[in-house]
C-alpha positions, 0 to 999 in steps of 0.5 A: 549439525551438517559440515559442508565444504565449499567450492565454486566454478564459473561458466556461462551460468553462475554455478556454485558447488558444496560438499557434504562432509559430515552429519551430526548423529545427535541432530539426526537423533532429535529430528528422527525421534520427533518425526516418528513420534508425530507419526505414531500419534497420528496413527493411533488417532487414525486407528481409533477413528476407523474403529469407531466408524466401522462399529457404528456403520456395521462394517466391523460385523461384516468383516468378522463374519467374512473372516469366520466363514473363510477360516472356519473360525466360528464366532470370530470377533475383534477385541478392541482392547487388544487391537489398541494395545497391539497398535500402541506397542507396534507404533512405539517399536517403529519409532525406536527402530526408525530413529536408531536406523537413521542415526546408524545411517548418519554414522555410516555416512560420516565413516564413508565420507572420510574415505570418499570425500563426501557428496558434492552438491552442484547449485546452478543459478540463473544464467548471467544473460537472463539476469542482465535482461532483467536488469535492463528491463527494470532500468527501462521501466524506471526510465519510462516512469521518469519520462512520464513523470517529466511529461506530467510536470511539463504539462502542469507547468504549461497549464499554469503558464497559460492560465497566468497568460490569460489572467494577464491578458484579461487584467487590462480589459477589466481596467479599461471597463472600470475606467469606462464605467467611471467616465460614464458615471462622471458624465451622468453626474455633470449632466445632473448638476447642470440640470439642477442649476438650470431649474433653480430660479434667479432673484434680481437685485434692486438698482443701486440708485433707487436703494440710495434714494429710499435710504436718504428719504428715510433719514432723520436729523440726529439733533432737531435743535441744531437747525435753529441755532 
């Protein structure tokens, strides 16, 4: 845990200050132990890889011969078991010493912080003018987008209005064309009717006087014996 005392100042830039009062040694212990343990594992793996690569490529034999010639050691050889044991012990010692050193430094800082007031940290953000420019730029962008949207809406409305106007103008022409077609059909029908009437033969009726004379000549007396009486 880190205890921080705050303070703020205001000037042309937006500034804020903080004072680091105290560092919890327990948190330093956990963080340091984890950090050094990770480095310890990585170091052991790196040593193992280097040993395998040097042995497979012959570099280890060349180094052993060079050391033997320089120090007159005769038949000098590296022993892998001793090297790994020394690396493991040395790494564990580094982990313990490093963790203890960090905790000691945290405790020492806490003691000195009570005497001198800790470490002051000044945090400076962006100037207000830059923030204002960004706000104006964003507002201008939004305004331009709204203007373009309004123009697109007006354009679509004008297009729909023009289409409706053209449709309204075309409707009377279509009605007039339909009426003209109806008149032509009616005229053709009348001509056809008149032509049919002119082609039909006319049968003359017999005169009324001749029809009556023929009817009188054909009449017979209803009772022949009535004339004798």
